[in-house]
N, C-alpha and C positions, 0 to 999 in steps of 0.2 A: 278819673276815667283814663287819663293818659298812662298812669302806672298799670292799670289793668290791661290795657292794650299791649304795652311793652312787655309785661310779664307773660301774657298768653303767647305772644310771638316767640319769646325765649323758650318756653316749654315745648311749643309746637316744633320749633327748629331743632330742639334737642331730642325729639321723638320720645318724650316722657308722658306716660299716662298720668293724668292729673284730674282734679276736680276742685271747684270752688266750694269751700265749706264756711261755716260761721255766719256772721252777720251779713255778708255780701250775698249769701245764698238764700237768706230768709225771705226776701220779698217775692221769690219765685213760688213759694208755698204758703207763706204766712204774711205777717204784717210788715210794713215798711218801717224801718228805724235807722237811725244814724249808727255808723260804726267808724272806729278810728283807724282800722287797718284792714288789709285784705288777707284772708286765711285761705291757703291753697294746700291740698293734700297731694303729694307726689308719690308714685309707686316706683321707687328706685332702690337699687342695691348700693352698697357703700361706694364702690368705684364710680358708678353712674352719678351718685350724689356729689362727689368731689368734682367731677366734670361739669355738672350743672352749676355748682358754685363758681367755678372758674369762668364759665361763659357769662354768668350773671355779673361778675366783677368787670369783665370786658365790656359789658353793656351798660356800665355805670351804676351798678348796685354796690353798696358796701355790705359785705356778708359777715354776720356775727354767728359763728358756729357754736360757741359755748362747748358744753360737754358732748362727746360722742353718744352718751347715754340719753341725752335730751331728745325728746321726740320731735322737736322742731327747732328751727333757727330763724333768725331775722334777716331779711334782705331790705336794706334801706335804699330806696330809690333816690339817688343824689340829685336827680333832675327835679323831682317834685317834692321831695322830703317825706313821701308817703312810705309806710312800712308794709312789707309783705311777710306774714308769718308762713314759712314753708314747713309743712308737717309731713314727716315720714311715717309716723305712727300716731295718727289722731286717736284720741280716747274713744274706745268702743268700736272702732272701725277695723274690720278684717279686710285686708287687701286680697281679693280673690276675683275670679272671673265673674261671679255673680254681682259683686259690688260694681265692677267696671261696666257690666252690661246694664245695670239699673241706673247708672248716672244719666243725667238728661242733658241734651244739647239745647242751648238757648242762644239767641242773637240779641246783643245789646249794642245799640248804635252801629249796627253792621258788623260787629265783632262776634264771631262764634266762640262760645266757651262751654266747657263741660261743668255741670253743677251736680253736687251730691244728690242722690235720690232723697225724697222727703222722709222715707223710713230711716235711712242711714243718718240723715240730718238729726232726727229725733234721738236716735241712739247716741250719737256723738255728744249731743248736748247733755243728755242724762248721765252719760258715763264720766263726765268730767269730775276729777277728784275735788276740784274747787268750784263745783256747780253753784251758781248764784241764782238769785230771784229772777234776774234778767234771762238766764238760760231757761228757767222754767216758764217764764212768760213767752219766750220764743217758741217753745214746744207747744204750749197751749194755743198760740196763734196758728201754728201749722195744723193742729188737730181741728181747730174751728173752721179753718178755711179749706183744708184739703182732706179732712177726715174720711169723707165718703169715697175718695179716690185712692186711699192707702191700701197697700197689700198687707192686711193685718197678720196673715200667717207668716210672711217674711219678717215683718216688724217684730212680732213676738219671738221668733227664733233668734233674730239678731240681738234683741234686748236680753234674752236669756243667756246667749253667749257672752255678752258684755256684763252680765250680772246686774242689770238695772231693771 
């Protein structure tokens, strides 16, 4: 939880549009399960991304950029040892105003954070090139728990765009 709070303050201070994706987002719409890292999608251009990385290092993260073609990088919280995967291009996610408008605001232990919409969560899980049985179980749990609340027209359009 400490890493989540520190990272959310970093992106808020950096004025970066973001949303929690992956296993940390799952309990808001589906089942609760353990996860080994925090996945966060950020809507940034190249120069903004370099600035975010610099501020993260100043805040005590060790940043592993890897290849510029890689859709994500790892921020290791040197205080807690917890990893944050920072995604610039999450699988199946189109960064546009509609995606940002549909993300949801939640409060966790008094900390406000943006979470991917359930529809976009489903698409990102299904669009993974390395999709696992775990990803499919995550999608199934969202459909079971949140199915009646989903915007099926939006989900269908986004799934078609992502070719899933």
